[in-house]
N, C-alpha and C positions, 0 to 999 in steps of 0.2 A: 448264494441264493438263499433267501429266507424260506423257512418251512412253516406251513400252516400248523397252528397249535391244536392238538386233539381235543382240548377242553374248551376252546373258544367257541362262542356261539356261531352258527353258520352265517348269520347276518347281523351286523351291528351298524346302525347309522346314528350319528350324533350331530344335531344342528344342521342337517342338510338343507341347503337352499339353492335354487336355480332361477336366474333371471335371464330373460331373452329380450333382445332388442328387435322390434318389429316395425312394420310400416315401410313405405317406399324409401324414406330417408333414414330408416332405422332410428327414428326419433321418439318412439314410444316404447315403454317398458312393460313387459308382462312378467309377473312373478309366478312362475309355474310351480314352485315348491318353496315353502317357508318354514324354516326351523324344525325339520322333521327329526324326531327321535324314534328309533325303531329297533327292536331286538327280536330275532326269530330263533327259537330253541330247536335243538336237534330232534329230528323225527317228527316235527310238526307239519301239518298243512296250514299255511298261514295265508290269509287272503287280504288283498288290498281292494276295498270296495269304494266306488265313488262314481259320480257322473262323468261324462266326457269333459276333459279339461281340468280334472281334479288334481292331477299330478301323479297318477298311478304309473303311466308309461315313462314319465320323466324319472321317477324313482328307480324303475327297472333299468333304464338306460344308464343311469349313474352306477348302479351296482354292476352292470356288465361292462363298465368303462367305455361306453359308447359316447357319452357326453361327460364333461367335467362339471362338478358342482361349483356354483359361485362362492360358496362357503360351506364349512362343515366337513365331516369325515365319514367315510364308509369303509367297512372292513368285511372281508369274507374269511371265515375261519381264523380270525385274528390278524389277517394280513391286508394291506391296502388292495383295493380292487384292481389296481394295475399290476399286481405282482404276478409274475409268470407261474409261480408255484401253485396258484389257485385255479388255473385255467382248466386242468383236467378234472378238477373236483366239481365243476359246474357244467350242467347241461342247460341250454337256452332254446326256448321256442318263441320267436318274435310274434308280434301281433298279426302281421301279414307275411308269412313265410313266402319267399320267392326263389326257390331252388332253380338251378339252370334246367330249363324245361326239356332240353334234348338229351339229358342223362336219364338212364333208367332209375327206378327207385333204388335198386341194389347198388348201382354205381354211385349214387348220391350218398347213401349211408356209408358205403365203403370209403369214399373220399373223406367223410367226416371222421371215420375211425382212424384213417391214416394221419389226419391232422392232429388227432388226439394222441398219436404215438403208438397205435396198434399196428401189427403187421403179421404176415404169415398165417399160420393156422388159427392163432388166437383171434385175428381179425375176421377170418372167414366164419368161424364159429359164432362170434359175437354178432356179426351182421345178420346171419341167419336167425339167431335167437331174437334180436329186437324186431326184425321184420315180422316174425311170427307173433310176437307179443302184441303188436299193434294191428294184427290181422291184415298184413299187406304181403304175405308170402306169395299169394296167388297173383299178385300184380307187380312183383318185383322186377320183371323183365320188360314191363311197359315203360315207354318214355313218359316223363312226368307231365308233358304237355297234354297227355290223354287222361290225366287224373281229374276227378271231381274235386270240389273244395274240401270235402271231408277226407278224401284220400291224400291230398296235399298236406293237410293238418297232421294226419297220422304218420306219413313218411317223415315229416319235419320233426315230429316227436321222436321217431326212431333215431334220427341223427342226434337228437339231444340226449338220448339214453345210451348211445353206443359205447361211450367211454366209462360206463358204470358210475355216473356222477354221484357224489354225496349230497349235492344240492341241485335241485331242479327249479329253474326260474321260467315261468310261463306267462306270457303277455296275452291276455284275452284268448285262452285256448279253445273256448267253445263258441266264440263269435262267428256268426255266419253258418253254423252247422244246423242241420235239421234235428228234430228231437232224438232220432236214433243215434246220430253222430254225437250229439251232446252226451247221451247216456254212455256211449262207448268211451268218450274222452274222460268222463268222470270215473268210470270203472278203472281206466288205466292209471289215473292219478292216485286212486285209492290203493291200487296194487303196488305202486311205488312206495307209498307210506308203509305198507306191510313189510317191505324189504328194508325199511329203516331209512329211506331217502327223505331228506327234508325238502318240502315243496313250498315255494312262494309263487302265488299267481295273482294276477289282477283281473278284475271283471267288473262290469256294471250289471251283470245278470244275477239278481239277488237269490233266486232258488239254487243256483250252482254254488254260490258262496255258503249259503245256509246248510246245504247238504254235505259239503266237503270239509269245511274249515274246522280246525281245532281252535284257532284264534283268528281274529281279523282286526284290521284297522280301517276306519272310515275316513276318507279324505274328501274335503270339500274346499274348493278354491285354493288348493295348494297347502292346506293346513290339515293336520291330524285332529279330528274332532271327537272320535271315539276309538277305544282300543280295549280288547279283552276277548274272552270266549263268547260265543253266541248266547249261551245261557246267562252269563254275567251281564252282558249288555242289555238283553231283553228284560231280565228281572229287575234291572236298575231303573226302568222306566216308571213314571208316576202312574199309579193304578187308575184305570178308567173303567167306565160303565157304559155298556151298550143299551140304548133306549130306543124303542119303536113307538112313534107317535102317530095317531090318526086324528083327522078332523082339523088339522092346521096345515097351511101351506108352508113350504120351506122358508119363505121370507118372513112369515109370522113367527116361526121358531127362532130365526136369527134375530128378529126384533125384540126378543125377550131380554137381550143384552147379557146373556150368559156365555162365557168363553166355551167354544166347542172345539173338540179335537178333529172331528170330521162330521160331514152331513151328506146324506144321499137320499134323493127322492126315488121311490120305487112303488108303483102300483097304488097310488093314493096314500101311501104311508111315507113317513120320514124316518130314516134310519140314521142315528147319530151316536157319537161317542162324546162323553163329557168326563172331566176328571172326577174322581170319587168325592172330593170335597164339595163339588158344585151340584151333585146329583139332586139333593133335596130342593135346592133353589129351582132347578130346572123342572122337576115334577110339579112343584107348586105353581110355577109360571105357566106351564102347559095347561093345567087344570083351571087356573084362573082365567085363561084366555079362551076357554071353551073347548079345548082339545081333550083327547083321550090317550092314556098311556097303555099301550098294548103289551109291552114286554120290557123288563128291566133285568139285566144280567151282567156279571163281570166280563169285561172284554179280554179276549186272548191276544196277547202281544205277539207280534211277528217281527222278523228282521226288516221287512219292508216298512212297517210303521216306524221302527227306530231310525231307519234311513231317512224317511220323509221328515221326521222330527228334527234330525240333524240338519237337513237342508233348510227347514224353516228357521231354525235358530241362527243359521249362518246367512239368512236373507237370500238364499239361492233357490228356493223351491220353485219359483216361476221363471228363473233365468239359468237353468242348468246348462253347463257347457262352458267352453272357453274360445278364445280367438284362434288358438293354435292347439294342435293335438298334443296334449301333455300326459 
């Protein structure tokens, strides 16, 4: 049996690609993932951000050996993803966990611990510990069919944690949760990082990615289009200026022929963003058309703006999503 290398990155993907045959006669091809190169360092929270159909879940399924790539290589701690030696090192929370609903929460987590090789007192202590950490100790004797969506997510996270994994892979962990449930899930993820656990999670909820991630990758249409820390990615954007215009209709502002990053009509004013180099042209155009400039200030960049820019550059801003859930 091969042994995971202690100095190898928790996740390394090189040239990963996945193609599906779809349609009634399986005569159409969907490229869910195209030539993905990815490396996740130890102790990081690493996010995969993208619209539906971007390839996030496909990437996670390949890493979990649930689907095989059409080409490329994926490794966990230096070993192939199908190596038995890596299984206990990885905890997995799927996008839509579906535990057997007639088990109690404790029985479900105990079963997961047994499958991970725990037994006896070690198993009992660990099950109690993880149920407490996800705030499910008070509901551990209830059957899962009586759980809310948030409770199912938390007990599913408990089963992912029971083996003390070095790598935690989470597929849309906050999807479908109310604001309190999302906050609790974020706190649990941050607590795992404090313990030294490496976390990979995918999401289309930008605030969650922005608040949690050390680094992130933006996927669009199966391709990696951005990669780096949030600060690096945001600071690399072209400087823009926010301008508030009065006395001109939005169509009149558009008719000036100056490229705009964004435009919004609000209470008789037009709020817009323009690149730094086009600011003077815009101001001159507005004044020449009889409008008034109420405010000019540097724009603050956000991850949401970066994400929308990536979609525009990929031609996907108005057609987000895919034919299959990838």
